[in-house]
C-alpha positions in Angstrom: -162.9 -85.1 153.3 -165.3 -82.8 151.4 -162.7 -82.4 148.6 -162.3 -86.2 148.4 -166.1 -86.7 147.9 -166.1 -83.9 145.3 -163.2 -85.4 143.4 -165.0 -88.7 143.2 -168.3 -87.1 142.3 -170.0 -88.6 145.4 -172.5 -86.0 146.1 -174.6 -88.5 148.1 -171.6 -88.9 150.5 -171.2 -85.1 150.7 -174.9 -84.9 151.7 -174.6 -87.6 154.3 -171.5 -85.8 155.8 -173.4 -82.5 156.1 -176.4 -84.0 157.6 -174.8 -86.3 160.1 -172.4 -83.6 161.3 -175.2 -81.1 162.3 -174.9 -81.9 166.0 -171.0 -81.9 166.1 -169.8 -79.2 168.3 -167.7 -76.5 166.6 -168.6 -77.8 163.1 -168.5 -74.9 160.5 -172.0 -75.3 159.2 -171.7 -72.3 156.9 -168.7 -73.8 155.1 -170.3 -77.2 154.8 -173.6 -75.8 153.4 -171.6 -73.5 151.1 -169.7 -76.6 149.6 -173.0 -78.6 149.3 -174.8 -75.8 147.5 -171.9 -75.1 145.2 -171.7 -78.8 144.2 -175.5 -78.9 143.6 -175.8 -75.5 141.9 -177.1 -76.9 138.7 -179.9 -78.9 140.4 -182.5 -76.4 141.7 -184.7 -79.1 143.1 -181.8 -80.2 145.3 -181.1 -76.6 146.3 -184.7 -76.3 147.5 -184.1 -79.4 149.6 -180.9 -78.0 151.0 -182.7 -74.8 151.9 -185.3 -76.8 153.8 -182.5 -78.6 155.6 -181.1 -75.3 156.7 -184.5 -74.2 158.0 -184.9 -77.4 160.0 -181.6 -77.1 161.5 -182.1 -73.4 162.3 -179.0 -72.3 160.4 -179.1 -68.7 159.1 -177.0 -68.6 155.9 -174.5 -65.7 155.3 -174.8 -63.3 152.5 -172.5 -65.2 150.1 -174.4 -68.5 150.7 -177.8 -66.8 150.3 -176.5 -65.4 147.0 -175.5 -68.9 145.8 -178.9 -70.3 146.7 -180.8 -67.4 145.1 -178.8 -67.7 141.8 -179.3 -71.5 141.6 -183.0 -71.2 142.2 -183.4 -68.3 139.8 -181.5 -70.2 137.0 -184.0 -73.0 137.4 -187.0 -70.8 137.4 -187.8 -71.5 141.0 -189.4 -69.0 143.4 -187.0 -67.5 145.9 -187.9 -68.1 149.6 -186.2 -64.9 150.7 -185.6 -61.2 149.7 -182.5 -60.6 147.4 -182.4 -56.8 147.9 -179.2 -57.0 149.9 -177.6 -59.6 147.6 -175.4 -59.1 144.5 -177.2 -61.1 141.9 -175.1 -59.8 139.0 -173.0 -62.4 137.2 -169.3 -61.4 137.0 -168.2 -61.6 133.3 -165.3 -64.0 132.8 -162.0 -62.5 131.9 -161.2 -62.8 128.2 -158.6 -65.3 127.3 -156.0 -64.9 124.7 -156.5 -67.3 121.8 -153.7 -69.3 120.1 -154.2 -67.2 117.0 -153.7 -64.0 119.0 -150.5 -65.4 120.5 -149.2 -66.1 117.1 -149.9 -62.6 115.9 -148.3 -61.0 118.8 -145.2 -63.2 118.6 -142.2 -61.4 116.9 -139.9 -63.3 114.6 -136.3 -63.4 115.7 -134.1 -60.9 113.8 -131.9 -62.2 111.1 -133.8 -65.4 110.7 -136.5 -66.3 108.2 -137.8 -69.6 107.0 -137.6 -70.6 103.4 -140.9 -70.6 101.5 -140.6 -74.4 100.9 -139.9 -75.1 104.5 -142.7 -72.9 105.7 -145.2 -74.7 103.3 -144.0 -78.2 104.4 -144.2 -77.3 108.2 -147.6 -75.8 107.7 -148.8 -79.0 105.9 -147.4 -81.3 108.6 -149.0 -79.2 111.2 -152.4 -79.4 109.6 -152.1 -83.1 109.2 -151.2 -83.5 112.8 -154.0 -81.2 114.0 -156.8 -82.9 112.0 -157.1 -86.1 114.2 -156.9 -84.0 117.3 -159.7 -81.7 116.0 -161.9 -84.7 115.2 -161.3 -86.2 118.7 -162.1 -82.8 120.2 -165.3 -82.4 118.2 -166.4 -86.0 119.1 -165.8 -85.2 122.8 -167.8 -82.1 122.5 -170.7 -83.9 120.9 -170.7 -86.5 123.7 -170.6 -83.7 126.3 -173.5 -81.9 124.7 -175.5 -85.1 124.4 -174.9 -85.8 128.1 -175.9 -82.3 129.1 -179.1 -82.5 127.0 -180.0 -85.8 128.6 -179.2 -84.4 132.1 -181.4 -81.3 131.4 -184.2 -83.5 130.2 -184.0 -85.7 133.3 -183.9 -82.6 135.6 -186.9 -81.1 133.7 -188.9 -84.3 134.2 -187.9 -84.5 137.8 -188.9 -80.9 138.4 -192.3 -81.6 136.8 -192.8 -84.5 139.3 -191.8 -82.4 142.2 -194.1 -79.5 141.2 -197.0 -82.1 140.8 -196.3 -83.5 144.2 -196.1 -80.1 145.9 -199.4 -79.1 144.3 -201.2 -82.2 145.7 -199.8 -81.5 149.2 -200.7 -77.8 149.0 -204.3 -78.8 147.9 -204.4 -81.1 151.0 -204.9 -84.2 148.7 -202.8 -86.4 151.0 -204.1 -89.7 149.7 -203.3 -88.7 146.2 -199.9 -87.5 147.2 -199.1 -90.8 148.9 -200.1 -92.8 145.9 -198.1 -90.4 143.6 -195.0 -90.9 145.8 -195.4 -94.7 145.7 -196.1 -94.9 142.0 -193.5 -92.4 140.8 -190.9 -93.2 143.5 -190.6 -89.5 144.1 -188.8 -89.4 147.5 -188.2 -85.7 147.8 -187.1 -85.2 151.4 -188.6 -81.8 151.9 -192.0 -82.7 150.5 -192.1 -86.0 152.3 -191.6 -84.1 155.6 -194.2 -81.5 154.6 -196.7 -84.3 153.8 -196.0 -86.2 157.1 -196.6 -83.0 159.1 -200.0 -82.6 157.6 -200.9 -86.2 158.0 -199.9 -86.3 161.7 -201.7 -83.0 162.3 -204.8 -84.3 160.8 -204.4 -87.8 162.4 -204.4 -89.6 159.1 -202.7 -92.7 160.5 -203.8 -95.0 157.7 -202.2 -92.9 155.0 -199.1 -92.4 157.1 -198.9 -96.2 157.7 -199.2 -96.8 153.9 -196.5 -94.3 153.1 -194.1 -95.9 155.5 -194.8 -99.5 154.4 -194.5 -98.7 150.7 -191.3 -96.5 151.1 -188.1 -98.7 150.9 -186.9 -99.1 154.5 -183.4 -97.9 153.6 -184.8 -94.7 152.1 -187.1 -94.1 155.0 -184.3 -94.4 157.5 -181.9 -92.5 155.4 -184.2 -89.5 155.2 -184.8 -89.8 159.0 -188.5 -89.9 158.5 -189.0 -91.9 161.8 -187.7 -88.9 163.6 -190.0 -86.5 161.6 -193.1 -88.6 162.6 -192.0 -88.8 166.2 -191.3 -85.0 166.5 -194.7 -84.1 164.8 -196.6 -86.4 167.2 -194.9 -84.8 170.1 -195.6 -81.3 168.7 -199.3 -82.1 168.3 -199.7 -84.0 171.6 -197.7 -82.6 174.5 -199.1 -85.2 176.8 -197.8 -88.1 174.6 -194.3 -86.4 174.8 -194.5 -86.2 178.6 -195.7 -89.7 179.1 -193.0 -91.1 176.8 -190.2 -89.3 178.7 -191.8 -90.2 182.0 -191.6 -93.9 181.1 -188.1 -93.6 179.6 -185.2 -95.0 181.7 -181.4 -95.5 181.3 -182.0 -98.1 178.6 -184.1 -96.0 176.3 -183.1 -92.4 177.2 -182.5 -91.9 173.4 -186.2 -91.0 173.2 -185.3 -87.7 174.8 -182.6 -86.8 172.3 -184.5 -84.4 170.2 -182.8 -81.5 168.5 -182.9 -78.1 170.4 -185.2 -76.4 168.0 -187.8 -79.2 168.1 -187.7 -79.3 171.9 -188.2 -75.6 172.1 -191.1 -75.7 169.7 -192.8 -78.4 171.7 -192.6 -76.3 174.9 -193.7 -73.2 173.0 -196.8 -75.0 171.8 -197.4 -76.7 175.1 -196.2 -74.2 177.8 -197.9 -76.2 180.6 -195.4 -79.0 180.1 -192.4 -77.0 181.6 -193.5 -77.2 185.3 -194.4 -81.0 184.8 -190.9 -81.6 183.4 -189.2 -79.7 186.1 -191.0 -81.7 188.7 -190.2 -85.0 186.8 -186.5 -84.0 186.6 -186.0 -82.7 190.2 -188.4 -84.6 192.3 -188.3 -88.0 190.6 -184.7 -87.7 189.2 -185.8 -88.7 185.7 -182.7 -88.8 183.5 -184.6 -88.4 180.3 -186.4 -85.3 181.6 -183.2 -83.7 182.6 -181.9 -84.3 178.9 -184.9 -82.6 177.6 -184.6 -79.6 179.9 -180.9 -79.3 178.9 -181.9 -78.6 175.3 -184.1 -75.6 176.2 
């Protein structure tokens, strides 16, 4: 399936496949992330986003995958989020290829046969005439390719500038300005949106959060799973809210308990007093949602 998406150039479908399969048992996450990083290697902003996805999932990349990520970020002038001391950052030189002219020089004429001067001149003229249109087509294709590459590089540079601006606003805790910037520039960078949401929930900036959700296209909001980010951050910052939500959950809305393992563990690490309450809820009251939560610890 991955090869099919790559052959079609559907990197968006590849991204969806990687993200939606994160909870599939036995899924080779290293391989899937390796394919995704390879496909996006020329887009350092996307590589940063993929790295954040790995951190959210709790996946520790292997040496080869880390090397790919480091090279992609380095080529885009981005800071590296990890040490590269144990990585091989040297580019392997491409093996030299024999040129057509070299092959001609190395070819030996058959013994006893030699072309007449007139025939050689005629054949050479004909070959030059045939090669000229092909060379013109090749040059035109190369020009188009270069123009597309320049346009893509320009677009990526502009996109990188917007990402850096948004990241700067968030780091400076200018959340209102960051929300306005996202809405105006339509800069829906998944990692930075999550970072901003975490800050706003921690600071209880509900008005800014509501504005961001209302102004973000619903399909984009759902596609980036930002509802889950808001929910998880609320639970992390308010253990009692998490407990009351699970306590009220029943067979019809037990999905409220289906947080990923890393988020569940973080909630209990931040709110250690919840463990005993959940154990009582699960054993004494037979709460199904509480049992689901405890199974993820």
